[in-house]
N, CA, C and O atoms as a printed pandas DataFrame, in Angstrom:
     atom_number atom_name residue_name chain_id  residue_number  x_coord  y_coord  z_coord
0              1         N          MET        A               1    0.853   -1.153    0.000
1              2        CA          MET        A               1    0.000    0.000    0.000
2              3         C          MET        A               1    0.903    1.220    0.000
3              4         O          MET        A               1    1.935    1.242    0.671
4              5         N          SER        A               2    0.517    2.210   -0.738
5              6        CA          SER        A               2    1.293    3.433   -0.832
6              7         C          SER        A               2    0.428    4.622   -0.434
7              8         O          SER        A               2   -0.699    4.758   -0.909
8              9         N          LEU        A               3    0.948    5.474    0.426
9             10        CA          LEU        A               3    0.260    6.689    0.851
10            11         C          LEU        A               3    0.968    7.881    0.236
11            12         O          LEU        A               3    2.193    7.981    0.301
12            13         N          ARG        A               4    0.208    8.781   -0.359
13            14        CA          ARG        A               4    0.802    9.962   -0.989
14            15         C          ARG        A               4    0.068   11.211   -0.533
15            16         O          ARG        A               4   -1.125   11.177   -0.229
16            17         N          GLY        A               5    0.799   12.307   -0.491
17            18        CA          GLY        A               5    0.177   13.572   -0.133
18            19         C          GLY        A               5    1.067   14.736   -0.500
19            20         O          GLY        A               5    2.234   14.561   -0.850
20            21         N          ASN        A               6    0.503   15.925   -0.415
21            22        CA          ASN        A               6    1.245   17.155   -0.653
22            23         C          ASN        A               6    1.208   17.990    0.612
23            24         O          ASN        A               6    0.187   18.056    1.296
24            25         N          LYS        A               7    2.317   18.620    0.915
25            26        CA          LYS        A               7    2.394   19.490    2.078
26            27         C          LYS        A               7    2.849   20.859    1.595
27            28         O          LYS        A               7    3.836   20.980    0.869
28            29         N          GLN        A               8    2.117   21.883    2.007
29            30        CA          GLN        A               8    2.486   23.232    1.610
30            31         C          GLN        A               8    3.055   23.962    2.821
31            32         O          GLN        A               8    2.462   23.971    3.900
32            33         N          ILE        A               9    4.218   24.574    2.615
33            34        CA          ILE        A               9    4.928   25.275    3.679
34            35         C          ILE        A               9    5.058   26.737    3.286
35            36         O          ILE        A               9    5.560   27.058    2.209
36            37         N          LYS        A              10    4.602   27.618    4.165
37            38        CA          LYS        A              10    4.740   29.058    3.904
38            39         C          LYS        A              10    6.049   29.531    4.510
39            40         O          LYS        A              10    6.326   29.313    5.690
40            41         N          LYS        A              11    6.844   30.182    3.677
41            42        CA          LYS        A              11    8.106   30.786    4.107
42            43         C          LYS        A              11    8.069   32.252    3.707
43            44         O          LYS        A              11    8.328   32.602    2.555
44            45         N          GLY        A              12    7.747   33.097    4.665
45            46        CA          GLY        A              12    7.651   34.523    4.363
46            47         C          GLY        A              12    6.527   34.793    3.385
47            48         O          GLY        A              12    5.367   34.493    3.667
48            49         N          MET        A              13    6.861   35.354    2.248
49            50        CA          MET        A              13    5.863   35.701    1.236
50            51         C          MET        A              13    5.652   34.573    0.223
51            52         O          MET        A              13    4.760   34.675   -0.619
52            53         N          THR        A              14    6.449   33.499    0.283
53            54        CA          THR        A              14    6.340   32.415   -0.694
54            55         C          THR        A              14    5.782   31.150   -0.047
55            56         O          THR        A              14    5.840   30.972    1.170
56            57         N          THR        A              15    5.249   30.291   -0.882
57            58        CA          THR        A              15    4.733   28.995   -0.433
58            59         C          THR        A              15    5.433   27.906   -1.225
59            60         O          THR        A              15    5.454   27.927   -2.455
60            61         N          GLU        A              16    6.011   26.947   -0.495
61            62        CA          GLU        A              16    6.669   25.816   -1.135
62            63         C          GLU        A              16    5.780   24.586   -1.005
63            64         O          GLU        A              16    5.105   24.403    0.008
64            65         N          SER        A              17    5.784   23.754   -2.024
65            66        CA          SER        A              17    4.999   22.531   -2.014
66            67         C          SER        A              17    5.944   21.336   -1.944
67            68         O          SER        A              17    6.953   21.292   -2.647
68            69         N          MET        A              18    5.614   20.378   -1.100
69            70        CA          MET        A              18    6.460   19.206   -0.919
70            71         C          MET        A              18    5.599   17.953   -1.074
71            72         O          MET        A              18    4.541   17.847   -0.452
72            73         N          GLU        A              19    6.044   17.006   -1.897
73            74        CA          GLU        A              19    5.323   15.746   -2.055
74            75         C          GLU        A              19    5.832   14.744   -1.044
75            76         O          GLU        A              19    7.036   14.639   -0.806
76            77         N          ILE        A              20    4.907   14.007   -0.448
77            78        CA          ILE        A              20    5.243   13.009    0.560
78            79         C          ILE        A              20    4.698   11.667    0.085
79            80         O          ILE        A              20    3.569   11.592   -0.399
80            81         N          GLU        A              21    5.497   10.605    0.221
81            82        CA          GLU        A              21    5.033    9.269   -0.141
82            83         C          GLU        A              21    5.649    8.251    0.802
83            84         O          GLU        A              21    6.849    8.280    1.074
84            85         N          ARG        A              22    4.804    7.346    1.300
85            86        CA          ARG        A              22    5.255    6.265    2.174
86            87         C          ARG        A              22    4.657    4.960    1.677
87            88         O          ARG        A              22    3.490    4.911    1.286
88            89         N          SER        A              23    5.455    3.909    1.694
89            90        CA          SER        A              23    4.969    2.582    1.319
90            91         C          SER        A              23    4.906    1.720    2.569
91            92         O          SER        A              23    5.814    1.735    3.400
92            93         N          ILE        A              24    3.813    0.965    2.690
93            94        CA          ILE        A              24    3.602    0.116    3.855
94            95         C          ILE        A              24    3.242   -1.277    3.363
95            96         O          ILE        A              24    2.384   -1.430    2.494
96            97         N          ALA        A              25    3.895   -2.289    3.915
97            98        CA          ALA        A              25    3.555   -3.666    3.584
98            99         C          ALA        A              25    2.268   -4.030    4.320
99           100         O          ALA        A              25    2.177   -3.852    5.535
100          101         N          VAL        A              26    1.287   -4.531    3.600
101          102        CA          VAL        A              26    0.007   -4.901    4.182
102          103         C          VAL        A              26   -0.019   -6.417    4.355
103          104         O          VAL        A              26    0.221   -7.147    3.393
104          105         N          PRO        A              27   -0.308   -6.908    5.574
105          106        CA          PRO        A              27   -0.364   -8.357    5.809
106          107         C          PRO        A              27   -1.432   -9.029    4.946
107          108         O          PRO        A              27   -2.412   -8.392    4.558
108          109         N          SER        A              28   -1.247  -10.293    4.650
109          110        CA          SER        A              28   -2.195  -11.020    3.797
110          111         C          SER        A              28   -3.562  -11.190    4.459
111          112         O          SER        A              28   -4.539  -11.495    3.774
112          113         N          GLU        A              29   -3.650  -10.997    5.784
113          114        CA          GLU        A              29   -4.924  -11.137    6.496
114          115         C          GLU        A              29   -5.864   -9.952    6.256
115          116         O          GLU        A              29   -7.037  -10.013    6.625
116          117         N          VAL        A              30   -5.361   -8.874    5.642
117          118        CA          VAL        A              30   -6.147   -7.656    5.449
118          119         C          VAL        A              30   -6.994   -7.752    4.187
119          120         O          VAL        A              30   -6.523   -8.202    3.142
120          121         N          CYS        A              31   -8.254   -7.322    4.296
121          122        CA          CYS        A              31   -9.154   -7.244    3.137
122          123         C          CYS        A              31   -8.861   -5.920    2.436
123          124         O          CYS        A              31   -9.343   -4.870    2.859
124          125         N          THR        A              32   -8.077   -5.970    1.373
125          126        CA          THR        A              32   -7.612   -4.747    0.706
126          127         C          THR        A              32   -8.738   -3.944    0.074
127          128         O          THR        A              32   -8.585   -2.740   -0.131
128          129         N          ASP        A              33   -9.863   -4.575   -0.241
129          130        CA          ASP        A              33  -10.997   -3.858   -0.839
130          131         C          ASP        A              33  -11.696   -2.945    0.168
131          132         O          ASP        A              33  -12.449   -2.053   -0.222
132          133         N          LYS        A              34  -11.450   -3.163    1.451
133          134        CA          LYS        A              34  -12.169   -2.406    2.481
134          135         C          LYS        A              34  -11.259   -1.465    3.284
135          136         O          LYS        A              34  -11.661   -0.974    4.339
136          137         N          ILE        A              35  -10.054   -1.212    2.799
137          138        CA          ILE        A              35   -9.150   -0.283    3.479
138          139         C          ILE        A              35   -9.738    1.120    3.399
139          140         O          ILE        A              35  -10.176    1.564    2.338
140          141         N          GLU        A              36   -9.741    1.814    4.543
141          142        CA          GLU        A              36  -10.264    3.180    4.593
142          143         C          GLU        A              36   -9.230    4.089    5.244
143          144         O          GLU        A              36   -8.443    3.652    6.084
144          145         N          ALA        A              37   -9.240    5.359    4.846
145          146        CA          ALA        A              37   -8.332    6.347    5.436
146          147         C          ALA        A              37   -9.103    7.626    5.717
147          148         O          ALA        A              37  -10.011    7.998    4.973
148          149         N          ARG        A              38   -8.727    8.295    6.802
149          150        CA          ARG        A              38   -9.363    9.555    7.187
150          151         C          ARG        A              38   -8.287   10.500    7.702
151          152         O          ARG        A              38   -7.428   10.100    8.488
152          153         N          TYR        A              39   -8.333   11.743    7.262
153          154        CA          TYR        A              39   -7.374   12.765    7.686
154          155         C          TYR        A              39   -8.145   13.883    8.369
155          156         O          TYR        A              39   -9.015   14.507    7.762
156          157         N          GLU        A              40   -7.823   14.137    9.640
157          158        CA          GLU        A              40   -8.533   15.171   10.387
158          159         C          GLU        A              40   -7.593   15.779   11.421
159          160         O          GLU        A              40   -6.926   15.059   12.163
160          161         N          ASP        A              41   -7.547   17.094   11.466
161          162        CA          ASP        A              41   -6.730   17.833   12.434
162          163         C          ASP        A              41   -5.261   17.397   12.418
163          164         O          ASP        A              41   -4.622   17.302   13.466
164          165         N          GLY        A              42   -4.736   17.134   11.219
165          166        CA          GLY        A              42   -3.323   16.768   11.099
166          167         C          GLY        A              42   -3.017   15.317   11.418
167          168         O          GLY        A              42   -1.848   14.937   11.484
168          169         N          ILE        A              43   -4.042   14.495   11.617
169          170        CA          ILE        A              43   -3.840   13.085   11.950
170          171         C          ILE        A              43   -4.436   12.216   10.847
171          172         O          ILE        A              43   -5.599   12.377   10.474
172          173         N          LEU        A              44   -3.627   11.298   10.332
173          174        CA          LEU        A              44   -4.089   10.344    9.329
174          175         C          LEU        A              44   -4.411    9.035   10.037
175          176         O          LEU        A              44   -3.557    8.461   10.713
176          177         N          GLU        A              45   -5.641    8.568    9.880
177          178        CA          GLU        A              45   -6.067    7.300   10.473
178          179         C          GLU        A              45   -6.389    6.337    9.343
179          180         O          GLU        A              45   -7.254    6.617    8.513
180          181         N          VAL        A              46   -5.696    5.197    9.306
181          182        CA          VAL        A              46   -5.902    4.188    8.275
182          183         C          VAL        A              46   -6.475    2.944    8.942
183          184         O          VAL        A              46   -5.914    2.444    9.917
184          185         N          THR        A              47   -7.598    2.442    8.415
185          186        CA          THR        A              47   -8.237    1.248    8.951
186          187         C          THR        A              47   -7.981    0.091    8.005
187          188         O          THR        A              47   -8.290    0.167    6.815
188          189         N          LEU        A              48   -7.409   -0.992    8.544
189          190        CA          LEU        A              48   -7.085   -2.185    7.768
190          191         C          LEU        A              48   -7.898   -3.354    8.318
191          192         O          LEU        A              48   -7.416   -4.063    9.202
192          193         N          PRO        A              49   -9.120   -3.576    7.820
193          194        CA          PRO        A              49   -9.953   -4.650    8.364
194          195         C          PRO        A              49   -9.461   -6.034    7.951
195          196         O          PRO        A              49   -8.976   -6.228    6.837
196          197         N          LYS        A              50   -9.596   -7.000    8.877
197          198        CA          LYS        A              50   -9.208   -8.378    8.577
198          199         C          LYS        A              50  -10.250   -9.033    7.680
199          200         O          LYS        A              50  -11.433   -8.696    7.727
200          201         N          ARG        A              51   -9.788   -9.974    6.865
201          202        CA          ARG        A              51  -10.714  -10.764    6.057
202          203         C          ARG        A              51  -11.559  -11.624    6.989
203          204         O          ARG        A              51  -11.097  -12.030    8.055
204          205         N          GLU        A              52  -12.790  -11.900    6.590
205          206        CA          GLU        A              52  -13.705  -12.690    7.427
206          207         C          GLU        A              52  -13.161  -14.091    7.706
207          208         O          GLU        A              52  -13.349  -14.616    8.803
208          209         N          ASP        A              53  -12.490  -14.701    6.729
209          210        CA          ASP        A              53  -12.022  -16.075    6.900
210          211         C          ASP        A              53  -10.838  -16.210    7.861
211          212         O          ASP        A              53  -10.499  -17.329    8.246
212          213         N          VAL        A              54  -10.207  -15.116    8.254
213          214        CA          VAL        A              54   -9.084  -15.198    9.193
214          215         C          VAL        A              54   -9.435  -14.666   10.583
215          216         O          VAL        A              54   -8.612  -14.725   11.497
216          217         N          LYS        A              55  -10.663  -14.141   10.743
217          218        CA          LYS        A              55  -11.079  -13.660   12.055
218          219         C          LYS        A              55  -11.289  -14.855   12.981
219          220         O          LYS        A              55  -11.725  -15.916   12.534
220          221         N          PRO        A              56  -10.981  -14.690   14.266
221          222        CA          PRO        A              56  -11.198  -15.802   15.197
222          223         C          PRO        A              56  -12.694  -16.119   15.323
223          224         O          PRO        A              56  -13.541  -15.227   15.277
224          225         N          LYS        A              57  -12.987  -17.398   15.482
225          226        CA          LYS        A              57  -14.379  -17.816   15.645
226          227         C          LYS        A              57  -14.814  -17.559   17.085
227          228         O          LYS        A              57  -14.048  -17.769   18.026
228          229         N          GLU        A              58  -16.042  -17.106   17.238
229          230        CA          GLU        A              58  -16.599  -16.887   18.564
230          231         C          GLU        A              58  -17.520  -18.032   18.926
231          232         O          GLU        A              58  -18.335  -18.471   18.115
232          233         N          ILE        A              59  -17.383  -18.515   20.154
233          234        CA          ILE        A              59  -18.275  -19.570   20.629
234          235         C          ILE        A              59  -18.892  -19.097   21.941
235          236         O          ILE        A              59  -18.291  -18.313   22.676
236          237         N          THR        A              60  -20.080  -19.575   22.220
237          238        CA          THR        A              60  -20.771  -19.226   23.452
238          239         C          THR        A              60  -20.487  -20.297   24.486
239          240         O          THR        A              60  -20.617  -21.491   24.213
240          241         N          ILE        A              61  -20.096  -19.859   25.682
241          242        CA          ILE        A              61  -19.818  -20.789   26.783
242          243         C          ILE        A              61  -20.866  -20.541   27.856
243          244         O          ILE        A              61  -21.024  -19.421   28.344
244          245         N          GLN        A              62  -21.572  -21.591   28.212
245          246        CA          GLN        A              62  -22.585  -21.469   29.243
246          247         C          GLN        A              62  -21.957  -21.717   30.607
247          248         O          GLN        A              62  -21.252  -22.706   30.813
248          249         N          VAL        A              63  -22.222  -20.810   31.527
249          250        CA          VAL        A              63  -21.697  -20.939   32.883
250          251         C          VAL        A              63  -22.820  -21.399   33.785
251          252         O          VAL        A              63  -23.907  -20.820   33.784
252          253         N          LYS        A              64  -22.551  -22.461   34.570
253          254        CA          LYS        A              64  -23.562  -23.002   35.484
254          255         C          LYS        A              64  -23.160  -22.751   36.916
255          256         O          LYS        A              64  -23.883  -23.132   37.836
């Protein structure tokens, strides 16, 4: 997965633009079709949901 963005820096009367790119290895357990990203208040949040077939199974245990 590759993340890209532009950052603009003001220096006095001029504005400089800087390109940013980061590559991240995504585990095979991740459902790549459902990856989501959100950027708010300077924070990037990336959600990498697991595929259904690799999620742990839940069982109900009755306590007596």
